[in-house]
C-alpha positions, -999 to +999 in steps of 0.1 A: +661-144+457+678-169+476+650-169+502+625-174+475+642-205+466+640-218+500+603-210+502+597-229+471+618-260+483+597-257+515+566-255+494+575-283+471+578-308+503+545-301+518+520-327+495+491-305+502+507-278+488+520-296+461+491-309+449+476-273+451+501-264+431+498-290+404+457-283+406+462-245+399+485-250+370+462-275+353+432-249+358+454-220+347+461-242+316+426-254+308+413-218+316+438-204+288+428-233+262+389-227+271+392-190+264+416-194+231+386-216+217+356-193+232+375-160+215+378-182+179+340-189+177+333-152+183 
């Protein structure tokens, strides 16, 4: 568990990976919203 925390800290220090993480989070949230809307229309 401690290793994972250290790993995350290292990831957050790398700008590109930090940006990629943010990008994936945004896409993930967007995908869920689109999926929910899609299900409502059926």
